[in-house]
C-alpha positions in Angstrom: 14.1 4.4 -5.7 16.1 1.4 -6.6 13.2 -0.8 -5.3 10.8 1.1 -7.4 13.0 0.7 -10.4 13.3 -2.8 -10.1 9.4 -3.2 -9.6 8.8 -1.1 -12.9 11.5 -3.2 -15.0 9.6 -6.4 -13.8 6.3 -5.2 -14.7 7.5 -4.0 -18.0 9.2 -7.5 -18.8 6.0 -9.2 -17.5 3.9 -7.0 -19.7 6.1 -7.7 -22.7 5.8 -11.4 -22.2 2.2 -11.3 -21.9 1.8 -9.2 -25.1 4.3 -11.6 -26.9 2.3 -14.7 -25.8 -0.9 -13.0 -26.8 0.6 -12.3 -30.2 1.6 -15.9 -30.6 -1.8 -17.1 -29.7 -3.4 -14.8 -32.3 -1.1 -16.0 -34.8 -1.7 -19.6 -34.1 -5.3 -19.3 -33.9 -5.6 -17.2 -37.4 -5.1 -20.3 -39.2 -8.4 -21.7 -38.1 -8.8 -23.9 -41.2 -5.8 -25.9 -40.1 -6.7 -26.5 -36.5 -8.3 -29.7 -36.7 -5.1 -31.5 -38.2 -3.2 -31.2 -35.1 -3.5 -34.8 -34.0 -1.1 -34.4 -31.2 -1.4 -31.4 -28.8 2.2 -31.4 -28.4 2.4 -29.6 -31.9 0.4 -26.7 -30.5 2.5 -23.7 -30.2 2.1 -21.8 -27.8 0.7 -24.5 -25.4 -2.2 -22.5 -23.5 -5.8 -23.5 -22.4 -7.3 -21.5 -25.1 -5.1 -23.0 -28.0 -5.9 -26.5 -26.7 -9.4 -25.8 -26.4 -9.7 -24.5 -29.9 -7.8 -27.6 -31.4 -10.2 -29.9 -29.6 -13.2 -27.9 -30.8 -12.0 -27.6 -34.4 -11.5 -31.7 -34.4 -14.7 -32.4 -32.6 -16.6 -30.2 -35.2 -14.7 -32.2 -37.8 -15.8 -35.5 -36.3 -12.7 -36.5 -35.1 -13.0 -37.6 -31.4 -9.5 -38.8 -30.5 -6.4 -36.5 -30.0 -3.1 -37.4 -28.5 -1.6 -35.1 -25.7 1.8 -36.3 -25.2 1.6 -39.9 -23.4 -2.2 -39.4 -22.8 -5.0 -40.1 -25.2 -8.0 -37.4 -25.1 -11.4 -38.9 -26.1 -14.3 -36.5 -26.7 -17.8 -38.2 -26.3 -19.8 -37.7 -29.5 -23.0 -38.8 -27.8 -24.1 -40.7 -30.9 -23.2 -44.1 -32.6 -20.2 -44.0 -34.8 -20.1 -47.8 -36.0 -17.4 -47.5 -38.5 -15.0 -46.3 -36.1 -14.9 -49.3 -34.2 -15.4 -52.1 -36.8 -13.6 -55.5 -36.9 -11.9 -54.2 -40.1 -10.4 -51.0 -38.1 -9.5 -53.3 -35.4 -7.4 -55.6 -37.7 -5.8 -52.4 -39.4 -4.5 -51.2 -36.0 -3.6 -54.7 -35.1 -1.6 -55.7 -38.1 0.1 -52.2 -38.8 3.9 -52.1 -38.2 3.8 -48.6 -36.5 0.2 -48.0 -35.4 1.3 -44.6 -33.7 1.6 -43.5 -37.4 -2.2 -43.8 -37.8 -5.0 -41.4 -36.7 -5.4 -41.3 -32.9 -7.7 -44.0 -31.7 -8.4 -45.9 -28.5 -7.2 -49.0 -30.4 -3.7 -47.5 -30.5 -3.6 -47.5 -26.8 -4.8 -51.1 -26.8 -2.2 -52.3 -29.3 0.5 -50.5 -27.5 -0.2 -52.4 -24.2 -0.6 -55.6 -26.2 2.8 -55.2 -27.9 4.6 -54.6 -24.7 3.3 -57.9 -23.4 4.3 -59.8 -26.5 8.0 -57.9 -26.4 8.2 -58.7 -22.8 9.1 -55.2 -22.0 9.7 -54.6 -18.3 7.4 -54.2 -16.5 5.5 -56.6 -18.4 2.1 -56.3 -17.0 0.1 -53.4 -18.4 -2.6 -51.1 -17.0 -4.9 -48.7 -18.9 -6.6 -45.9 -16.7 -9.5 -44.7 -18.1 -10.9 -41.5 -16.4 -13.3 -38.8 -16.8 -16.5 -37.6 -15.0 -19.8 -39.3 -15.3 -21.1 -39.3 -19.0 -17.7 -38.4 -20.3 -17.7 -42.0 -22.1 -15.6 -44.0 -19.7 -17.9 -47.2 -19.9 -18.0 -47.1 -24.0 -14.2 -46.7 -23.9 -13.8 -49.6 -21.5 -16.1 -51.9 -23.6 -14.0 -51.0 -27.0 -10.8 -52.0 -25.0 -12.4 -55.3 -24.0 -13.7 -56.1 -27.4 -10.2 -55.4 -28.9 -8.5 -57.8 -26.8 -11.4 -60.4 -27.1 -10.9 -60.1 -30.9 -7.1 -59.9 -31.7 -5.7 -61.5 -28.6 -8.0 -64.6 -29.3 -7.6 -64.7 -33.0 -6.1 -68.4 -33.1 -8.5 -70.9 -33.8 -7.0 -73.3 -31.3 -7.3 -70.8 -28.8 -10.8 -70.1 -29.4 -11.6 -73.7 -29.4 -10.0 -74.3 -26.1 -9.2 -71.3 -24.1 -11.4 -68.5 -25.1 -13.1 -66.2 -22.6 -14.8 -62.8 -22.5 -12.3 -60.0 -21.5 -13.0 -58.0 -18.4 -11.2 -55.7 -16.0 -8.1 -57.7 -16.0 -7.3 -59.8 -19.0 -5.1 -62.9 -18.5 -2.4 -63.9 -21.4 -0.6 -67.2 -21.7 2.9 -67.4 -23.0 1.5 -67.6 -26.7 0.2 -64.1 -25.6 -3.3 -65.4 -26.3 -6.3 -64.3 -24.0 -7.0 -67.4 -21.9 -9.1 -65.6 -19.1 -10.2 -62.4 -17.4 -11.2 -61.2 -13.9 -13.1 -58.3 -12.3 -12.0 -56.6 -9.1 -14.0 -53.9 -7.4 -12.1 -51.3 -5.3 -15.1 -49.4 -4.2 -18.8 -49.6 -5.4 -20.5 -46.3 -5.2 -23.5 -47.8 -3.7 -24.9 -44.5 -2.7 -25.7 -43.8 -6.2 -28.6 -46.1 -6.0 -30.5 -43.8 -3.6 -28.8 -40.4 -4.4 -28.0 -39.0 -7.5 -26.1 -35.5 -8.0 -28.1 -32.8 -10.3 -26.1 -34.0 -13.4 -25.6 -37.6 -12.5 -27.6 -40.8 -13.7 -28.1 -43.9 -11.6 -26.6 -47.2 -12.6 -27.2 -48.3 -16.1 -29.0 -51.3 -15.4 -32.0 -49.5 -14.2 -32.3 -47.5 -17.3 -31.8 -50.6 -19.4 -34.6 -52.3 -17.7 -37.0 -49.3 -18.1 -36.1 -48.9 -21.8 -35.5 -52.3 -22.8 -38.2 -54.4 -21.1 -40.8 -56.2 -23.2 -44.4 -55.9 -22.2 -44.1 -59.6 -20.5 -41.2 -58.1 -18.5 -42.9 -55.2 -17.4 -45.8 -57.0 -15.9 -43.4 -59.4 -14.4 -41.3 -56.5 -12.8 -44.5 -54.3 -12.2 -43.1 -51.5 -14.0 -45.7 -49.8 -16.3 -44.2 -47.8 -19.2 -45.8 -44.5 -17.9 -44.4 -44.8 -14.4 -41.6 -42.3 -13.3 -39.2 -43.4 -10.6 -37.6 -41.0 -8.1 -34.2 -42.9 -8.5 -34.2 -42.5 -12.2 -33.2 -38.9 -13.0 -32.5 -38.0 -16.7 -34.5 -41.1 -17.9 -35.6 -39.2 -21.1 -32.0 -39.2 -22.3 -31.0 -42.4 -24.1 -27.3 -43.5 -24.1 -25.9 -46.2 -26.1 -25.4 -48.1 -23.0 -29.0 -48.3 -22.3 -29.3 -51.6 -24.1 -31.0 -54.3 -22.1 -30.8 -57.3 -24.6 -26.7 -57.3 -24.5 -26.9 -57.4 -20.8 -29.7 -60.3 -20.9 -27.6 -62.4 -23.5 -24.3 -61.9 -21.4 -26.0 -63.1 -18.2 -27.5 -66.2 -20.1 -24.1 -67.1 -21.5 -22.6 -67.0 -18.0 -25.8 -69.2 -17.0 -27.2 -66.5 -14.9 -31.1 -66.6 -14.3 -31.5 -62.9 -15.4 -35.3 -62.8 -14.7 -34.9 -63.3 -11.0 -32.1 -61.0 -10.7 -33.6 -58.1 -12.7 -36.8 -58.8 -10.4 -34.7 -57.7 -7.3 -33.7 -54.7 -9.0 -37.3 -53.8 -9.8 -38.1 -54.2 -6.3 -35.5 -51.6 -5.5 -37.0 -49.0 -8.0 -40.5 -49.5 -6.6 -38.9 -48.8 -2.9 -37.5 -45.6 -4.2 -41.0 -44.0 -4.7 -42.1 -44.9 -1.4 -42.6 -41.6 1.1 -43.2 -41.5 4.6 -45.3 -39.0 6.5 -45.5 -38.1 10.2 -47.2 -40.3 12.4 -50.8 -39.1 13.4 -49.9 -39.9 17.1 -46.5 -39.1 18.8 -45.9 -42.7 19.8 -46.8 -44.4 16.7 -44.6 -45.3 13.4 -44.8 -43.0 10.4 -47.6 -43.5 8.0 -47.7 -44.5 4.5 -50.1 -42.7 1.9 -52.2 -44.7 -0.5 -49.8 -44.7 -3.4 -46.9 -45.4 -1.3 -48.8 -48.4 0.4 -49.2 -50.0 -3.0 -45.7 -49.5 -4.1 -44.6 -50.9 -0.7 -46.6 -53.9 -1.5 -45.0 -54.1 -5.0 -41.6 -54.1 -3.5 -42.3 -56.7 -0.8 -43.6 -59.0 -3.7 -40.7 -58.8 -6.0 -38.0 -59.1 -3.0 -40.3 -61.8 -1.8 -40.3 -60.8 1.9 -43.2 -60.4 4.3 -45.1 -57.1 3.7 -45.5 -56.2 7.4 -42.1 -57.1 8.2 -40.7 -54.9 5.5 -42.7 -51.9 6.5 -42.0 -52.5 10.2 -38.2 -52.6 9.6 -38.2 -49.3 7.9 -40.4 -47.3 10.5 -39.4 -48.9 13.7 -36.0 -49.8 15.4 -35.1 -52.1 18.3 -33.3 -50.8 21.3 -31.6 -53.0 23.9 -32.1 -52.3 27.5 -30.1 -54.8 29.4 -31.5 -58.1 28.3 -34.9 -56.6 27.2 -35.8 -55.2 23.6 -37.6 -51.9 23.3 -39.3 -50.7 20.1 -39.0 -47.3 19.3 -40.7 -45.6 16.2 -38.4 -43.9 13.8 -38.5 -40.3 12.7 -39.7 -39.4 9.2 -36.2 -38.5 8.2 -35.0 -41.7 9.7 -37.2 -43.8 8.0 -36.1 -42.3 4.7 -32.5 -43.3 5.5 -33.5 -46.8 6.5 -35.2 -47.1 3.1 -32.2 -45.9 1.1 -29.8 -48.1 3.4 -31.9 -51.2 2.4 -31.7 -50.4 -1.2 -28.0 -50.1 -1.0 -27.1 -53.0 0.9 -29.1 -55.0 -1.4 -27.5 -53.8 -4.4 -24.0 -53.9 -3.1 -24.6 -57.6 -2.1 -26.0 -58.4 -5.5 -23.1 -56.6 -7.3 -20.5 -58.5 -5.2 -22.4 -61.8 -6.0 -22.3 -61.0 -9.8 -18.5 -60.2 -9.7 -17.7 -63.6 -8.0 -20.1 -65.4 -10.5 -18.4 -63.8 -13.5 -14.8 -64.5 -12.1 -15.6 -68.2 -11.4 -16.9 -68.3 -14.9 -13.8 -66.6 -16.8 -10.7 -66.6 -14.5 -8.2 -68.9 -15.6 -6.2 -70.9 -13.5 -2.8 -69.3 -12.5 -0.9 -71.9 -14.1 -2.4 -71.1 -17.6 -1.5 -67.5 -17.6 1.9 -65.4 -17.1 1.0 -61.8 -17.8 -2.1 -59.5 -17.7 -3.4 -56.1 -18.9 -5.7 -54.4 -16.4 -8.2 -51.9 -17.1 -9.3 -49.4 -14.6 -12.4 -47.4 -15.1 -12.4 -44.7 -12.4 -14.9 -42.0 -11.7 -13.6 -38.4 -12.2 -13.3 -35.5 -10.0 -16.5 -34.5 -8.4 -17.8 -31.0 -7.2 -21.5 -30.5 -6.6 -23.5 -27.9 -4.7 -23.6 -30.3 -1.8 -20.6 -32.6 -1.3 -20.2 -35.2 1.6 -18.3 -38.5 2.4 -18.8 -39.9 -0.9 -17.3 -37.0 -2.9 -14.5 -36.7 -0.5 -13.7 -40.5 -1.1 -13.8 -40.1 -4.8 -11.7 -37.1 -5.0 -9.2 -38.7 -2.7 -8.8 -41.2 -5.2 -8.4 -39.0 -8.0 -5.8 -37.1 -6.0 -3.7 -40.5 -5.6 -4.2 -41.3 -9.5 -3.0 -37.9 -10.3 -0.1 -38.2 -8.0 0.8 -41.5 -9.8 0.5 -39.8 -13.1 2.7 -37.1 -12.1 5.3 -39.6 -10.5 5.4 -41.8 -13.5 5.2 -39.2 -16.1 5.9 -35.7 -15.6 8.6 -36.2 -13.0 10.2 -39.2 -14.5 10.7 -37.3 -17.9 12.0 -34.1 -16.3 14.7 -36.2 -14.4 15.5 -38.1 -17.4 16.1 -35.2 -19.3 18.4 -33.9 -16.6 20.0 -37.3 -16.6 20.7 -37.2 -20.3 22.3 -33.8 -20.1 19.6 -32.3 -22.4 18.7 -28.6 -22.3 15.6 -28.4 -20.0 13.8 -25.8 -18.1 11.5 -27.3 -15.4 7.8 -27.1 -16.0 5.9 -26.1 -12.9 3.3 -28.7 -12.0 1.1 -28.8 -8.9 2.5 -31.2 -6.2 -0.5 -32.6 -4.2 1.3 -34.3 -1.5 0.0 -31.7 0.9 -3.5 -32.5 0.0 -2.9 -36.2 0.5 -1.3 -35.4 3.9 -4.4 -33.7 4.8 -6.9 -36.4 3.9 -5.0 -39.7 4.8 -1.7 -38.6 6.8 -0.6 -39.5 10.3 -1.0 -38.9 13.0 -3.7 -36.4 12.3 -6.0 -36.3 9.1 -9.3 -35.8 8.1 -9.8 -39.8 7.8 -8.0 -40.5 11.2 -10.4 -37.9 12.9 -13.3 -39.3 11.3 -12.5 -42.8 12.4 -11.8 -41.6 16.1 -15.1 -39.8 16.0 -16.8 -43.0 15.0 -15.1 -45.2 17.6 -16.0 -43.0 20.5 -19.5 -44.4 20.1 -21.3 -41.2 20.8 -23.9 -39.1 19.3 -22.4 -37.2 16.1 -22.2 -33.5 16.5 -21.3 -31.8 13.2 -20.1 -28.5 14.9 -18.0 -30.0 17.5 -16.3 -32.1 14.7 -15.7 -29.2 12.8 -14.1 -27.5 15.5 -11.6 -30.3 16.1 -10.8 -30.3 12.5 -9.7 -26.8 12.5 -7.9 -26.9 15.9 -5.9 -30.2 14.6 -5.4 -29.4 10.8 -5.1 -25.5 10.8 -1.3 -25.8 9.9 -2.2 -27.5 6.6 -2.6 -25.1 3.6 -4.7 -27.2 1.8 -7.7 -26.7 4.1 -9.9 -23.7 4.7 -13.3 -22.7 6.5 -15.8 -20.1 5.4 -16.4 -18.1 8.6 -19.5 -16.8 7.4 -21.2 -20.2 6.7 -23.9 -21.3 8.7 -23.5 -24.9 8.0 -20.5 -26.8 9.4 -18.2 -27.6 6.5 -14.4 -27.4 5.4 -12.8 -26.6 2.0 -10.1 -28.6 0.5 -7.9 -27.3 -2.2 -7.5 -30.2 -4.7 -5.5 -30.2 -7.7 -8.6 -29.6 -9.7 -9.9 -27.1 -7.5 -11.7 -26.0 -4.3 -14.5 -28.2 -3.0 -16.5 -27.4 0.3 -17.7 -30.4 2.0 -20.8 -30.7 4.7 -20.0 -32.2 8.1 -23.5 -33.0 8.7 -24.1 -36.6 8.4 -20.3 -37.3 7.6 -19.9 -39.7 10.7 -23.0 -41.5 10.2 -22.0 -42.3 6.5 -18.6 -43.3 7.8 -20.0 -45.8 10.2 -22.3 -47.2 7.4 -24.4 -49.0 9.9 -27.2 -51.7 8.8 -29.9 -52.1 11.2 -30.4 -55.6 12.4 -34.1 -55.2 11.5 -33.2 -55.1 7.8 -30.9 -58.0 7.9 -33.7 -60.2 9.7 -36.2 -59.2 7.0 -34.0 -60.1 4.0 -33.1 -63.4 5.7 -36.6 -64.4 5.5 -36.8 -63.7 1.7 -38.3 -66.6 -0.3 -35.9 -65.7 -3.2 -33.0 -68.1 -2.9 -30.3 -65.8 -4.0 -31.6 -62.7 -1.6 -31.7 -65.3 1.3 -28.4 -66.5 0.6 -26.7 -63.2 0.3 -27.7 -62.3 3.8 -27.3 -65.8 5.5 -24.5 -64.7 7.6 -25.9 -61.2 8.4 -26.4 -61.9 12.3 -22.7 -61.9 12.7 -22.5 -58.4 11.0 -25.3 -56.8 12.8 -24.3 -58.0 16.0 -20.8 -56.5 15.5 -22.4 -53.3 14.9 -24.3 -53.3 18.1 -21.3 -54.8 20.4 -18.0 -53.0 21.4 -15.9 -54.6 18.7 -13.5 -52.6 16.5 -15.8 -50.6 13.8 -14.5 -51.0 10.3 -15.4 -47.6 8.8 -16.0 -46.7 5.1 -12.8 -44.5 4.9 -10.7 -47.3 6.3 -12.1 -49.8 3.7 -11.7 -47.4 1.0 -8.2 -46.5 2.0 -7.2 -50.1 2.1 -8.7 -50.8 -1.2 -7.1 -47.8 -2.8 -3.6 -48.8 -1.5 -4.3 -52.4 -3.0 -5.1 -50.6 -6.5 -2.0 -48.3 -6.3 0.3 -51.1 -5.5 -0.9 -52.9 -8.6 -0.4 -49.6 -10.9 2.9 -48.9 -9.4 3.9 -52.5 -10.8 2.6 -52.1 -14.5 3.3 -50.0 -17.1 0.3 -47.4 -17.4 -1.6 -46.0 -20.3 -3.8 -42.9 -19.8 -7.2 -42.3 -21.6 -8.9 -38.9 -20.3 -12.5 -38.9 -21.5 -14.1 -35.5 -21.9 -17.7 -34.7 -21.8 -18.2 -32.1 -24.2 -21.8 -30.8 -23.1 -23.8 -31.3 -19.8 -27.0 -32.1 -21.7 -25.7 -35.3 -23.4 -26.4 -33.7 -26.9 -24.9 -35.1 -30.0 -21.8 -33.1 -31.4 -22.3 -30.3 -29.0 -19.3 -28.6 -27.6 -19.5 -26.3 -24.6 -16.2 -24.3 -24.2 -16.9 -23.9 -20.3 -17.8 -27.4 -19.8 -14.4 -28.7 -21.7 -11.9 -26.4 -20.3 -13.2 -27.3 -16.6 -12.2 -30.9 -17.2 -9.1 -30.2 -19.1 -8.1 -28.3 -16.1 -9.2 -30.9 -13.6 -7.2 -33.6 -15.4 -4.0 -31.6 -15.7 -4.0 -32.0 -19.7 -2.3 -28.6 -20.2 0.6 -29.5 -17.8 1.0 -32.8 -19.6 1.3 -31.1 -22.9 3.7 -28.4 -21.7 6.3 -30.9 -20.5 5.7 -33.2 -23.5 6.4 -30.3 -25.8 9.3 -28.8 -23.9 13.0 -29.7 -24.5 13.3 -32.9 -26.6 9.7 -33.3 -27.8 8.5 -36.2 -25.9 6.3 -37.6 -29.0 9.8 -38.1 -30.8 11.4 -39.4 -27.7 8.5 -42.0 -27.3 8.7 -43.1 -30.7 12.3 -43.9 -30.6 11.5 -45.8 -27.2 8.7 -48.0 -29.1 10.9 -48.4 -32.1 14.0 -49.4 -30.2 11.8 -51.8 -27.9 10.5 -53.3 -31.1 13.9 -53.8 -32.5 15.2 -55.1 -29.1 12.4 -57.9 -28.9 12.9 -58.5 -32.6 16.2 -59.4 -32.3 15.5 -61.4 -29.1 12.8 -63.6 -31.0 15.0 -64.2 -34.0 18.0 -65.4 -31.7 15.5 -67.6 -29.8 14.1 -69.0 -33.1 18.0 -69.9 -34.3 18.3 -71.7 -30.9 15.2 -73.6 -31.4 16.3 -74.6 -34.9 19.8 -75.4 -34.1 18.4 -77.5 -31.1 16.0 -79.3 -33.4 18.7 -80.0 -35.7 21.1 -81.5 -33.2 18.3 -83.6 -31.6 17.2 -84.7 -35.0 20.9 -85.7 -35.9 21.8 -87.3 -32.8 18.7 -89.9 -33.1 19.8 -90.6 -36.5 23.3 -91.1 -35.5 22.3 -93.3 -32.6 20.1 -95.3 -34.8 22.7 -95.8 -37.3 25.2 -96.8 -34.7 22.9 -99.3 -33.5 22.3 -100.9 -36.8 25.9 -100.9 -37.4 26.5 -102.8 -34.1 24.0 -105.4 -35.1 25.7 -105.9 -38.5 28.8 -106.2 -36.8 27.9 -109.1 -34.5 26.4 -110.7 -37.6 29.4 -110.3 -39.5 31.9 -111.5 -36.9 30.1 -115.0 -36.6 30.2 -115.3 -40.5 33.9 -114.4 -40.6 35.0 -116.9 -37.8 33.0 -119.9 -39.6 34.5 -119.1 -43.0 38.1 -118.7 -41.5 37.7 -122.0 -39.6 36.5 -124.1 -42.8 38.0 -122.3 -45.8 41.5 -122.6 -47.0 40.9 -121.6 -50.5 42.1 -118.3 -51.9 38.5 -117.8 -53.3 36.8 -114.7 -52.1 33.7 -115.3 -50.1 30.7 -113.8 -51.8 29.2 -112.8 -48.3 32.3 -111.2 -47.4 32.7 -109.4 -50.8 29.2 -108.1 -50.5 29.8 -107.0 -46.7 33.4 -105.7 -47.7 35.7 -108.2 -45.5 38.8 -109.0 -47.8 41.2 -112.2 -47.1 44.3 -110.1 -47.6 46.6 -113.0 -47.9 44.6 -114.4 -51.0 44.3 -111.3 -52.9 47.3 -110.1 -55.1 45.6 -107.0 -56.8 43.5 -104.2 -55.3 39.9 -105.0 -55.5 37.2 -102.4 -55.6 34.7 -103.3 -52.6 32.6 -101.9 -49.9 34.9 -102.1 -47.0 33.7 -104.3 -44.1 33.7 -102.3 -40.9 36.8 -103.0 -38.7 35.9 -104.7 -35.6 38.9 -106.5 -34.6 42.2 -104.9 -34.0 45.3 -107.3 -34.9 48.5 -107.3 -33.2 50.2 -106.9 -36.5 49.1 -106.3 -40.1 50.8 -106.7 -43.5 51.4 -103.6 -45.6 49.0 -104.3 -48.2 46.8 -101.7 -50.0 43.3 -102.4 -51.0 41.2 -99.8 -53.1 37.8 -99.2 -51.9 34.7 -97.2 -52.6 34.2 -94.3 -49.8 30.9 -95.1 -48.4 29.4 -95.4 -44.9 32.0 -96.1 -42.5 35.1 -95.8 -44.7 33.9 -92.0 -45.0 34.1 -91.5 -41.4 37.6 -93.4 -41.2 39.0 -91.1 -43.8 37.5 -88.1 -41.7 39.1 -89.5 -38.7 42.4 -89.5 -40.6 42.2 -85.9 -41.8 41.2 -84.7 -38.1 44.1 -86.6 -37.1 42.4 -88.5 -34.5 44.5 -90.9 -32.4 43.6 -94.2 -34.0 46.9 -96.1 -34.1 47.6 -99.1 -31.6 50.6 -101.5 -31.8 50.9 -102.5 -35.5 47.6 -101.6 -36.8 47.1 -98.4 -38.5 44.8 -96.6 -40.9 45.9 -94.7 -44.0 44.2 -92.6 -46.6 44.7 -92.0 -50.1 41.3 -90.4 -50.9 43.2 -87.8 -53.1 44.5 -90.7 -55.4 42.0 -93.4 -55.4 39.3 -93.0 -53.0 39.6 -94.1 -49.2 41.9 -97.2 -48.6 40.8 -99.4 -45.5 42.5 -102.6 -44.4 41.6 -105.6 -42.3 44.7 -107.5 -41.3 44.0 -111.4 -41.2 47.2 -113.1 -40.1 47.7 -116.8 -41.2 49.0 -117.8 -37.6 47.4 -117.9 -34.3 47.0 -114.9 -32.3 46.7 -114.4 -28.6 44.6 -111.5 -27.6 44.1 -110.0 -24.0 41.0 -108.0 -24.1 39.1 -106.6 -21.1 35.9 -106.3 -23.2 34.4 -107.7 -26.5 36.3 -106.4 -29.4 33.0 -105.1 -31.1 33.4 -101.2 -31.8 29.8 -100.4 -32.6 28.3 -102.3 -29.7 30.5 -100.3 -27.5 32.8 -103.1 -26.7 36.3 -102.5 -28.1 39.8 -103.1 -27.1 40.9 -99.5 -27.3 40.8 -96.5 -24.9 37.5 -94.5 -24.8 39.7 -91.4 -25.7 40.5 -93.1 -29.2 36.7 -92.7 -30.1 35.4 -89.4 -31.4 32.3 -88.7 -29.4 29.8 -86.1 -28.8 29.5 -83.1 -31.1 32.4 -84.2 -33.4 30.4 -87.3 -34.1 27.6 -85.0 -35.5 30.1 -83.2 -37.3 31.4 -86.5 -39.0 27.8 -87.3 -39.8 27.1 -84.1 -41.4 30.2 -83.9 -43.5 
């Protein structure tokens, strides 16, 4: 009875909470006219998928496409040009604003925040901008906006534009003046499969659509691309996106010094190849046939690739088998011919892409001595789930799992732990920990990747059913994998953070090996196109390795290593996240499909991000304070550094003046000493010598009354001196002597001393000139300013005191 009573109370409590939440949702959504004003989804209360969705829909209808979601910026693709939103004036407005965060949400806020972090030298100083989303969500456009922003604001100095300006690409390099001095592009995985295979809602690479829609009539004739021709590898060609602009791509290639005509000619050859179809051979031992239409297209493709037609057709329909030292030719099946055709297109595109990246980096990448920090831009494909999923989708979703874990580790976990450390009242938000899924895919000793690699190294015919049984045997303990026992085709289902995805086992092992038939490499090496020939000049080594018993470097191994390299860079930077959302599957302007958007919000964990941002101490306020304080700290440091520079400049200038002045005094002292000795030897008259009067030297024994003169520098220290007062005007050296007396500097030796009466009649200085002969025992010359004097070094005020005396 007690158990039933507890269950009843629990159910009542749950029902009460649900009713209360539904009531809060209704109260929030009833003010529909205000929903578009929520520029930060952390202000939404309560935070649920439905309230978040409604706010985004209202803002999209009001043509507001950016919304903050805690530390993440949500970007909805308008599917139409909005030129005023990205103008140079808007860039300057965000760049010069004291607090850009107070402006409307924009991709420029993300760019400016990263740039100011570099300027303020906030640790970690290097920054990364992670732009994610599914195909068509606007990742490419967002990345272009970020690149253009840095190329504009970070190279605004005229000097920089004249000497160091480079276009911005995946990684912008900044010099110590925080100006853009270079850029580099890095590829972590090229989805080359897309060249020959596109999912139902996917497009091929942009360049192919640019060629089809932007080519001139002359170019169409050169590329053999009639305007009315359809291509199997160009789905959704009727849709026009802003990225489908050939002119801009051609201009960029020309600016880099690339012969765009030949490069696009190779791509045109791939498009023609995609329309080639094979039919079964008329006889069993003969290669597959081509129909009349395909023969013409095969001829076009051979001309564009500049390879022999017969050898091109042969490499796609016949394979060479090694039997001892002899070679045996065996016709390929119809399906095998299609695989070889796709393989040819993929390997050409991949090699051409790698060449282009290398060429761009050689043109734009600055020497390491010229830059000190970087801002990296990562354009990453989103989570994929199609009707048929294979190795490509497994790799892509694996990458998204790693990025999701990085996001959680950097933001969600860090913020929750910081709240606890600071003693703030906090209830932990439940978020999905995807470590189990990552262990399933990449873990050791047994995982999907390790078993795939082991199967490929066994050098035996692939068996999908056998591999599926082995997966079940080795990995059944992991809760993230499951199987549909009623399915006829071998498969396995992985529970990803964004949802369950079922993967086909058939063909997965072959794709992991990614073999390139040696016949294909041989044909490409015979190409008359200089670039295509050079791309495969070293192909023999690769093809021979694939046939020998050397270690096979599989697709998942290369991808895993590449991803680990990427994650290492991400963990060493300050990340900034932008989630691009595709509002409808048909790319129609200003059309919002709720079911399409909610699926993407759930896939990228936006609701969890908002929950943890809105709970406890609001993260928007917290973040604002942290930018604020970082701005203050960096401002104080910069101000102090400016003071140091100014002080150092003053010290250096004063020191140089003082040294020059002392050198002049030393030179004058030498001249005056000679004049004085000559006059002393020849003159017995009490008459005041004009030269000495001018220089300030006084024959004390001859003068009965004080005389107003400019004092001659004291260069000789006498053994005794009469007590005679001479009134002098305090200028030059006399001023220093007065200051020495005021500072009580040790300046008395024997019977010679300096007294001051500056408070009565100026500065009094004397020079004793005894009538009798004087014996002097000096180790050095008695010249003070020539650094040769009969007193100890400690009697001379040096260093900073000299500068203070000069400044007085």
